Structures are given as structure tokens and as C-alpha cells.
C-alpha positions, 0 to 999 in steps of 0.5 A: 929348229930348237924349242924355246926350252932347248934354247934355254938349256943349251944357252946355259950349258954353253955360256957357263960350262966351256970345257976348259973352264969346267976342267979347271974348276973340277981340278980346283975343287978336287984339291980344295981340301982342308981335312974337314971330311972324307969325300964320298967320291972324287970323280968328275960327275960327282964333283960337278953336281956340287959346282953347278949348285953353287955356280962354280964358286970354290968356297961355297962348293966346298962348304956345301960338300962338307955340309952334305957329308955331315948331314948324311952322317947324322941321318944315315937312316934316310939313306941306308937300305932304301930304294926310291922305287919302293917308296910308293906308299907315301906317293900313293897318298899324293903327299909328294910328287914330281911331275913327269914333264917340265914347265916352260923354262925347262925346270922340273916341278916337285910338289908337296900337299902337306894337308894330305899327310896323315901323321898317324900313319906316316912319320916325319922321318918317312917324309924326309926319306921320300923327299931325299929319294926324289931329290937324289934321283932327280939330281942324276938329270943333267938338266936339273943340275943346270937349270934347277927346279921349282917347288910347290907347297900346297897347304890346303887341309893343314890342321893343328895336328900337322903343326904339332908334328913340325918340331924345331928339329924338323924345321932345321932339317928342312932348312938343311935340305933346301938351303945348306946341305943338298946340291940342288938349285931352287929357282922358285917356291910357290905356296898355296892355300896358306892359313893362320896355321901355316903362318904359325909354322912359317914363323919358325922357318922365316928367320932361318931363310936367307934373303935369296930364298925369301925373294923367290917365295911366292904366296898365292893363297887360293888364287891359282891365276896368281900361280899361273903368272909364273907357271903356265897352266899347260905345264900344270896338272888339273889340281893346280888349275892346269890342263895336264892330267894327274900323274902318280910319282911312280910315272916319274920314276918309270921315266928314270928306269933306263938309268941303272943307278936309279933302278938299283937304288944306287942314288943313295950309295957312295958309288953313284 
């Protein structure tokens, strides 16, 4: 008998991705070119990621591919010569992590503890590099492509030092990664321990967020029981009031080491 999570996954896979429909969409997006850019790849596996992220709609999918290519071209330092398994120095500080298990709907959880970020030792660019490494590796998972993921932003310990390091350029790149230029689905964004400093920072983001993203943002303050209305405690680590032990993000990467694309750092290469 299938578990509830397996049932959700199988339902989405079978109702939206019939073989003929998927074949037609791949063929259509493969010829949907207007000379704006040279795609990194044109194989089915690569194109499907973008189609899934935009619910198989051709124009939004094509626009996402253009934006993704443009973002990479402008930010090659985040990609060149970087292997995801070598970014542990950031994860060791517990700033960014991907839990090695999923919540009740089968979605992967990524969290950011911004208050643990020390700008004097870790630059904003380091954070972007680590974030993109996590996202690129995560998008190799079929389930993540179909179901999307959940983000938790914990702002406990946020200070003016953090605020001074979040510039308009930083805000723009965050919006590009979350909204316009990366093939991933975000099903929910949970914000914890927001303060007046957070409100000042968020005022830079809010005008740039599409309505859909505002609708999936949930602000919990320090009330973890509010978070638990969305994610059951048995799917959360103890730091978020859950019952699971704390895991380092290395353990998630270890779970992916069966895939040579991750082991070799090839999630950054054009030949993913």
C-alpha cells in the first residue's frame, strides 16, 4: 500500500505528465526559439526541469530559460570551479541547510538562519554560491521538480550588521533566484523571528514580490506552533520545535552521492 506522500507524488506525476503530453511539450519548447540566447543544453531531461517549473506553459518556460541563461552569464563566479561538496565551511555555521527528509506532502525543506551569518568571514557572494549549489543539486531530484520545495527563513539574531550588508544588488539577485531566473517551484515561505530590522530589510523585497509569492509567505514570529500548522513537528528538527535530530547539510549531500553529477560537481556544468 502506498504511503500518503507516495500517493501525492504519484497523483501529480500521472495527472500532469502523460507520455504524449510531455513529449509534445518537449518538442514544442525545443523549437520555441527566437534567437535571444544559446541554450546550455537541449536534451529532454534539461528541458523538462523548466517546463515543470512553469507548469508546462510555453511562453513562461521560454522566458525562464532566457532569464536563467542571462543570470548565469552575469554571475559565472557562482558557478565556475565550484563543487557543491566543497562548500561545507558555510554549512558548518548552520546558515544554510537542506533537511535529509521531506515534510508531510513530500516536499524538501531548505532553511536559512540569517542571524548566524557573520559578514566579516562570509561574504554575500559566498552565500549565493552555497545557495545555488544547494538548489542546482536539489533540482536533480525528480520529486523536487514536480512537487517543489518549502523555504524557512529564521531571522533570530538579525542585527544592523546584517542589514548593512544587504544592498539593492543583493535584493535583486535574491528575487532573480527565487522568482524569475531559476527552475524551481516554491510552495511556501515561512518566516520566523522577524523584528523591526527584518521589517526594514523586507521593505526592499516586498515591492518586487509577485502576488503569488506574497500569498505563500507566512509570518510566525517566535510562535513555532504557528509553523506547525503548516509543517508537522515530526518533519522538523528540534530547532524549529520538531522531534527530529539536527542534521548537517553534509548529510543531504551524502544522500546524493550516488549521482555522479553531484559527486563531480557537474550540476554546475553545461553537460549536467
